[in-house]
C-alpha positions in Angstrom: 155.6 161.5 88.5 154.6 160.8 84.9 153.3 157.4 85.8 151.1 158.8 88.5 149.7 161.4 86.2 149.0 158.9 83.4 147.3 156.6 85.9 145.3 159.4 87.4 143.5 160.5 84.2 141.7 157.2 83.3 140.5 156.8 86.9 139.4 160.4 86.9 137.3 159.8 83.8 136.0 156.5 85.1 134.9 157.8 88.5 133.1 160.6 86.7 132.6 162.6 89.9 131.0 165.6 88.2 128.5 163.4 86.4 127.5 161.9 89.8 126.5 165.2 91.2 122.8 165.1 90.1 122.6 161.5 91.4 124.1 162.5 94.7 121.8 165.4 95.2 118.8 163.2 94.4 119.9 160.4 96.7 120.5 162.6 99.6 117.6 164.9 99.1 115.9 165.5 102.5 119.0 164.7 104.6 120.4 167.1 107.2 123.9 168.5 106.7 125.2 166.0 109.3 123.5 163.0 107.6 124.9 164.1 104.3 128.4 164.3 105.6 128.0 160.9 107.2 126.8 159.5 103.9 129.8 161.0 102.0 132.2 159.4 104.5 130.4 156.0 104.1 130.5 156.3 100.3 134.3 157.1 100.2 135.2 154.3 102.6 133.1 151.8 100.6 134.5 152.9 97.3 138.1 152.7 98.5 137.5 149.2 100.1 136.0 147.8 97.0 138.6 149.3 94.6 141.7 148.3 96.7 140.4 144.8 97.3 139.8 144.4 93.5 143.2 145.7 92.6 144.9 143.3 95.0 142.7 140.2 94.4 141.2 140.8 91.0 143.8 138.9 89.0 143.8 136.0 91.4 140.0 135.7 91.0 140.4 135.9 87.2 142.9 133.0 87.2 140.6 130.8 89.3 137.7 131.5 86.9 139.7 131.3 83.7 139.0 135.0 82.8 141.6 137.1 81.1 142.1 140.9 81.5 141.1 141.2 77.9 137.8 139.5 78.5 137.1 141.9 81.4 138.1 144.9 79.3 135.6 144.0 76.6 132.8 143.1 79.0 133.4 146.1 81.2 133.7 148.4 78.3 130.4 147.1 76.8 128.5 147.6 80.1 130.0 151.0 80.5 129.1 152.0 77.0 125.5 151.0 77.5 125.3 152.9 80.9 126.9 156.0 79.4 124.7 156.0 76.3 121.6 155.5 78.4 122.6 158.4 80.7 123.4 160.6 77.7 120.1 160.1 75.9 117.9 159.8 79.0 115.7 162.8 79.8 114.2 161.4 83.0 114.9 162.8 86.4 115.4 160.9 89.6 112.3 161.0 91.7 112.4 162.6 95.1 112.0 160.1 97.9 112.9 159.5 101.6 116.7 158.9 101.7 117.8 155.5 103.0 120.5 155.3 105.7 122.7 152.9 103.8 122.7 154.9 100.5 126.4 155.9 101.1 127.6 152.3 100.7 125.2 151.3 98.0 124.6 152.7 95.4 127.0 155.7 96.0 130.1 153.9 97.1 129.6 151.1 94.6 128.6 151.0 91.8 128.4 154.8 91.3 131.9 155.9 92.5 133.7 152.6 92.0 131.9 150.6 89.4 132.9 148.6 86.2 134.8 151.6 84.8 137.1 152.0 87.7 137.6 148.3 88.2 138.4 147.7 84.5 140.7 150.7 84.3 142.5 149.7 87.5 143.4 146.2 86.2 144.7 147.7 83.0 146.7 150.4 84.8 148.3 147.9 87.2 149.8 146.1 84.2 151.0 149.3 82.6 152.2 151.5 85.6 152.2 149.1 88.6 150.3 148.9 91.9 151.5 152.0 93.7 150.6 154.6 91.0 147.3 152.8 90.4 146.4 152.7 94.1 147.4 156.4 94.6 145.3 157.5 91.6 142.3 155.6 93.1 142.7 157.2 96.5 143.1 160.7 95.1 140.1 160.3 92.7 137.8 158.8 95.3 138.8 161.6 97.7 138.1 164.1 95.0 134.6 162.6 94.5 134.0 163.0 98.2 135.1 166.6 98.0 132.8 167.2 95.0 129.9 165.8 97.0 130.7 168.1 99.9 130.1 171.1 97.6 127.3 169.5 95.6 124.5 171.8 96.7 126.2 175.2 96.0 127.7 173.9 92.7 124.3 172.6 91.4 122.6 175.9 92.6 125.2 178.0 90.7 125.0 175.8 87.5 121.3 175.5 87.7 119.3 172.5 86.5 120.3 173.0 82.8 124.0 173.5 83.6 124.2 170.5 85.9 122.5 168.3 83.2 124.9 169.5 80.5 128.0 168.8 82.7 126.6 165.3 83.4 126.0 164.7 79.7 129.5 165.8 78.7 131.0 163.6 81.4 129.0 160.6 80.2 130.1 161.2 76.6 133.7 161.0 77.8 132.9 157.9 79.7 131.4 156.4 76.5 134.6 157.1 74.6 136.6 155.5 77.4 134.4 152.4 77.1 135.0 152.2 73.4 138.7 152.5 74.0 138.5 149.6 76.5 136.7 147.3 74.1 139.0 148.2 71.3 142.1 147.5 73.3 140.6 144.2 74.5 139.8 143.0 71.0 143.2 144.1 69.7 145.0 142.2 72.5 143.0 139.1 71.8 143.8 139.4 68.1 147.4 139.9 68.9 147.5 136.8 71.2 145.8 134.7 68.6 148.1 135.9 65.8 151.1 134.8 67.9 149.5 131.6 69.1 147.2 130.3 66.3 144.8 127.5 67.1 146.0 124.0 66.3 
């Protein structure tokens, strides 16, 4: 049970379901309740498909391309940090527009629910806790994100614009800290490898 809990927390932070609430509301603005539910189902299925495929095939792809997990941790962490910082300091709001029918798959399913954060964390967690705890944590967190989307409107109404924005900013701060941790671990792993296998 401990492994499942420890695997759950990083994926929970990486999915950042609460921080996605304002984006979800903006992307589905103008949809009927039935259309919104269909969009949520599409986003959950897409997110699970991408995450599970990456967990099962990611390392094989890395071997073929000569990429290490450490490389991916640093690159993924850097991208996540930039995204998180941009979201924290940004004061712009998403413009209202006519919702697109495929918005559940892209961008909701990927890269919003399952993006660089989830993919990077998944590879690290597989090495630490194994496939089953990692996959279970992905399924639970993606399902949780779907549940959050189902109650998006009443939650945002109760929080109000200011409260929703604060919740999103705090979530993105945590995401930024997680990104720094990924980069730090990647650098330390590379330094550790080089110290044990010096060049020449």
